[in-house]
Each structure stands twice: as C-alpha cells, then as structure tokens.
C-alpha positions as CSV (number, residue, x, y, z in Angstrom):
1,M,-113.7,-120.0,-19.7
2,S,-116.1,-119.0,-22.0
3,E,-115.9,-115.0,-22.8
4,Y,-119.5,-114.7,-20.3
5,T,-117.8,-116.2,-17.5
6,T,-114.6,-114.7,-18.2
7,A,-117.0,-110.5,-17.5
8,L,-118.7,-112.4,-14.5
9,N,-116.2,-112.5,-12.6
10,Q,-114.5,-109.7,-14.0
11,N,-116.8,-107.3,-13.2
12,T,-118.4,-108.5,-10.1
13,G,-115.3,-109.8,-8.3
14,V,-117.4,-112.4,-7.7
15,S,-116.6,-116.3,-9.0
16,A,-119.0,-117.1,-12.1
17,Y,-117.9,-120.8,-10.5
18,T,-119.8,-122.0,-7.5
19,P,-117.2,-122.6,-4.7
20,F,-118.5,-125.7,-2.9
21,T,-121.1,-128.2,-3.4
22,G,-122.0,-131.6,-1.3
23,G,-124.7,-133.2,-0.2
24,W,-125.7,-136.3,2.6
25,G,-128.5,-138.8,3.0
26,I,-130.3,-139.7,6.2
27,S,-131.9,-143.4,6.3
28,A,-133.2,-144.7,9.2
29,Y,-135.4,-148.3,10.1
30,W,-137.5,-148.5,13.5
31,K,-139.9,-150.9,14.1
32,G,-141.2,-151.4,10.3
33,F,-141.1,-147.6,9.6
34,Y,-138.3,-146.8,7.5
35,V,-137.4,-143.5,6.3
36,N,-134.6,-142.3,3.9
37,A,-133.4,-137.9,3.0
38,D,-131.2,-136.6,0.5
39,F,-130.4,-133.2,1.1
40,F,-128.1,-130.9,-1.9
41,L,-126.4,-127.8,-1.3
42,A,-124.5,-125.4,-3.0
43,L,-122.3,-122.4,-1.5
44,G,-121.0,-119.7,-2.2
45,K,-123.2,-119.9,-5.3
46,H,-124.3,-116.5,-7.3
47,M,-126.3,-115.9,-10.5
48,I,-127.9,-112.7,-12.6
49,S,-131.4,-112.8,-11.7
50,M,-132.2,-110.8,-15.1
51,D,-136.4,-112.2,-14.1
52,K,-136.3,-109.0,-11.7
53,Q,-136.0,-107.2,-15.4
54,F,-139.6,-108.3,-15.8
55,Y,-141.4,-108.5,-11.7
56,E,-139.4,-106.1,-9.9
57,N,-139.2,-103.1,-13.0
58,D,-141.2,-100.1,-11.9
59,Y,-141.2,-99.1,-15.7
60,H,-143.3,-102.2,-17.3
61,V,-145.6,-102.2,-14.2
62,R,-146.3,-97.6,-14.6
63,N,-146.7,-97.7,-18.2
64,R,-148.6,-101.1,-18.4
65,E,-146.7,-102.5,-20.6
66,G,-146.7,-106.4,-21.8
67,N,-148.4,-108.4,-18.8
68,Y,-145.9,-108.5,-16.2
69,N,-147.1,-109.1,-12.4
70,G,-145.2,-107.0,-10.3
71,S,-143.3,-107.7,-6.7
72,R,-144.0,-106.4,-3.5
73,K,-140.6,-105.1,-3.6
74,L,-142.4,-102.7,-6.0
75,F,-143.5,-100.9,-3.2
76,D,-139.8,-100.0,-1.3
77,Y,-139.2,-96.9,-3.0
78,W,-137.3,-93.6,-1.5
79,K,-140.8,-91.0,-0.1
80,Q,-138.7,-89.1,2.0
81,P,-134.7,-88.1,3.3
82,G,-133.1,-90.8,5.6
83,D,-135.0,-93.7,3.6
84,N,-133.4,-96.9,2.8
85,T,-135.3,-98.3,0.3
86,E,-134.8,-100.6,-3.0
87,F,-136.3,-98.4,-5.8
88,P,-135.5,-94.3,-5.2
89,S,-138.4,-91.5,-5.6
90,L,-141.4,-92.1,-7.7
91,D,-141.8,-88.5,-8.8
92,W,-137.5,-89.2,-10.2
93,V,-139.4,-91.8,-12.1
94,R,-141.8,-90.6,-13.8
95,Q,-140.3,-87.0,-14.9
96,A,-137.4,-88.9,-16.2
97,N,-138.6,-91.7,-17.4
98,H,-136.1,-94.0,-15.7
99,Q,-136.8,-97.4,-15.0
100,S,-135.2,-98.9,-11.5
101,T,-134.1,-102.1,-12.8
102,Y,-131.3,-101.6,-15.1
103,L,-128.5,-104.4,-15.3
104,D,-126.1,-104.0,-12.6
105,S,-124.9,-105.3,-9.3
106,K,-127.6,-104.8,-7.9
107,M,-129.5,-107.9,-10.0
108,L,-126.5,-110.3,-8.6
109,E,-127.6,-112.6,-6.3
110,N,-126.3,-115.4,-3.6
111,A,-128.2,-118.3,-4.5
112,S,-126.9,-120.2,-2.2
113,F,-129.2,-122.8,-1.1
114,M,-129.8,-126.3,0.9
115,R,-132.6,-128.2,-0.5
116,L,-134.2,-132.0,0.2
117,K,-134.0,-133.6,-3.0
118,N,-135.4,-137.0,-2.0
119,F,-137.7,-138.3,0.8
120,T,-139.5,-141.0,1.5
121,L,-141.4,-142.5,4.4
122,G,-143.0,-146.1,4.5
123,Y,-144.0,-148.5,6.3
124,D,-142.8,-152.2,6.2
125,I,-146.3,-154.6,6.6
126,P,-144.6,-157.5,9.3
127,R,-145.9,-161.2,7.2
128,K,-148.1,-162.0,9.7
129,S,-150.5,-159.4,9.7
130,L,-150.7,-160.4,5.7
131,G,-152.6,-163.5,7.4
132,K,-152.8,-166.9,6.0
133,Q,-152.6,-166.8,2.2
134,N,-150.0,-167.7,-0.1
135,I,-150.1,-165.1,-2.8
136,V,-149.0,-161.7,-1.0
137,R,-145.5,-162.0,0.8
138,S,-144.2,-158.6,1.8
139,A,-146.6,-155.5,1.7
140,K,-144.7,-151.6,2.1
141,V,-146.8,-148.4,1.8
142,F,-145.0,-145.3,1.4
143,F,-145.0,-140.9,0.3
144,T,-142.1,-140.1,-1.3
145,G,-141.1,-136.3,-2.2
146,R,-139.4,-134.8,-4.4
147,N,-137.4,-130.7,-3.6
148,L,-139.5,-130.6,-1.0
149,L,-137.4,-128.1,0.7
150,T,-135.5,-125.4,0.0
151,F,-133.8,-123.1,2.3
152,T,-132.3,-119.7,0.1
153,K,-132.3,-115.8,0.1
154,F,-132.0,-116.1,-3.3
155,R,-135.4,-114.1,-4.6
156,G,-135.3,-115.5,-8.1
157,I,-137.8,-119.0,-9.3
158,D,-135.6,-121.4,-8.2
159,P,-131.5,-121.2,-7.3
160,E,-130.5,-124.6,-8.3
161,V,-130.2,-123.3,-12.4
162,N,-126.8,-124.9,-14.0
163,R,-125.9,-121.4,-15.0
164,N,-125.2,-117.8,-13.7
165,V,-128.5,-116.0,-15.1
166,S,-131.9,-116.6,-14.2
167,Y,-133.9,-116.0,-17.0
168,G,-137.6,-117.1,-17.3
169,V,-136.2,-120.4,-16.6
170,N,-138.6,-123.6,-15.2
171,P,-138.0,-124.2,-12.1
172,N,-136.9,-127.9,-10.3
173,T,-140.4,-129.6,-9.8
174,K,-142.5,-130.8,-6.7
175,Q,-143.4,-133.8,-6.6
176,M,-145.0,-136.3,-4.8
177,S,-146.3,-139.7,-4.6
178,V,-147.8,-142.3,-2.1
179,G,-147.5,-145.6,-3.0
180,V,-148.1,-149.3,-1.8
181,E,-145.4,-152.1,-2.8
182,I,-147.1,-155.6,-3.1
183,G,-144.1,-158.5,-3.4
184,L,-146.1,-162.2,-4.5
C-alpha cells in the first residue's frame, strides 16, 4: 500500500479501496426493436473532495480571491442558536479571517454510485421494407449513449474517478449519437 492509502485508512477509519464493484447488462429484442444497456456500480467508495476547497470556500468568495464560482451550500451558514448548518457564522469567519473548508474529515464523502455506462436503442428495418432492389441487404437505425445517467450522493464532479481524491479532474463525458447501419 502507498503511504497515502495507509494514511487515509488510519486517519479516517475508511478504507481507501472500494470494497465492491460490479456491473450487469440487459439485452432485449422484440419485433425488430432492440435495446442493450450496461450498468456499472461501486459500493462503499469514498473520496476526499478537494474541489470543495474552491467551490465551497467562503474565504475565496468573501475576499474575491481568484475566479471561483461558489456553491449554493455557502448560503447554509450559522445564523442563530440551534441552527444545524454546513458552515459557521459569517461574523466568526470575518473577524478571525478564517476559512470554513480545511482539509479534514468533512472533505471525505461517500462516492458510491451506479452509472448507465452504455445504452443502445435501435430498430432493424425488415428486408421487405427495403424493396426489390439488390444493393442494400439490411438496414438499422439506432441511438447510442454513454454515461447517460449517474446515481450518487457524491457532490463532486465525478464519482468514477480512479483515485481517492477529487481535485480538478475531467469527468467522464456524456456521449450521444444517432446512426444508420447499412449492409450491402
């Protein structure tokens, strides 16, 4: 194990490794229509969301440092006794010049997820619909998508990042295409 992995486990009690990953797929065909769907899931995955250091950091927003867009979560600050909030009082932050998002266990999030990785919906055009010509033997029309749906409570950019820290990563992109396949 790397030094970082061991430290994550010892300091938080949460394993750096995802204990369960898996997937399944479905395929169906009915009267020329077909559908294929592949799902992937990871249960028990945890990540440190360093992106919060920027988009949930009242210090950067308050002092207008950098060009950071703040999260709506920044409105969830303590106002009166009994409030259960995400951030402390703005007066405390201003007086002591503090910031609310330090690297601590608050940055560790459950990144378990289920994602629709691949999806195809299509139709095989019947041979008799192609007419009496002898050039085109088969034809299909279809829609294909990749990473269309993700179910997670992770507030970061992408829970499928192949590491334990989410920091300025490029997320898996959604891809969609419509096509026609012609057999000669």
